[in-house]
N, C-alpha and C positions, 0 to 999 in steps of 0.2 A: 482659184488657188491652184498652183502647180506644185506637185510633190514628185521628186525624182529620187529613187532609191537604187543603189547598186551594191551587191555583195560580191566579194572576190578575194583573191589572194592578197596577203599583206603587202602593202606598199606605202610610201609616204604620199599623202593626199594633199592636193591643192584644189581649191574650189574653182570651177570654170566661171568665166564671165557670162552674164546673161544680158542680152540686149533686146529691147522690145521695139517692134515696128507697129505703130498704131496701138500701142499698149504702154502703160506707165506702171512701174513697180511701186506699190504702196508701202509706206513705212509703218507697219503694224507690229513688228517684232522688236520691242525695246528701242523704238525710234530708228529701226533699220529696216531694209527692204527684204531681208531673208535671214534664214537661220541654217547653219551647216552643222551637222553632227557627224563625227567620225571616231573610230577607235583604232587609229593607226598603231601598228606595232604588235598586234595580236596575230594569231594564225589566220583568222578570218577578218577582213576589213569591211566595214560598212560605211557608205557615204550616203547621207540624206540631205537633200536641199528642199526647203519649203519657201515659196514666194507667193505673194498675193499681187495680182495684176488687175488694173482697171483697163478695160477695152475702150479705146478712144475713137475708133473709126473702123469701118468694115475692113476685112483683110488683115486682121491682127495676126502677128507672128512673134514668137519668142525664140531667139537664137542663142545657143550655148556654144561657147568657144574657149579653147585653151583648157588649162587645168589638168590635173592628173587624177584619174579615177582608179579604183581597185583593179589590179591586173588580173587577167584570166577570170573575167566576170562569170560567176556561176548563177546569178539570179539578178533580176532588176524589174522595177516597176516605174511607170510614168502615169500619174493620176492628174487629171484636169477636172476640177470641181467648180461649179458655179456657186457663188455666194450671193444670197438675196441682197437687194439694195438696202443700204443703211447699216449693214453689219461691218463692212470693210471701209466705209468712207468716213 
């Protein structure tokens, strides 16, 4: 599971595209591959993306492209967590 969180100045947010190489996004969130949370319009904007990936071969990579994240980022986290077999499949 990959979680990406960014805090920053208020801006209109759009989610970046995620592409997997040797990895497939699983549909575990209401039959979708990810969930995006934002509070655009306040003085502090928070962007959160959570996706679950199945590694299909060695050398797996996940690429983020495009999108608009909070401007003047003040804080961020990237968490990569392994989920035991059978939970996400």
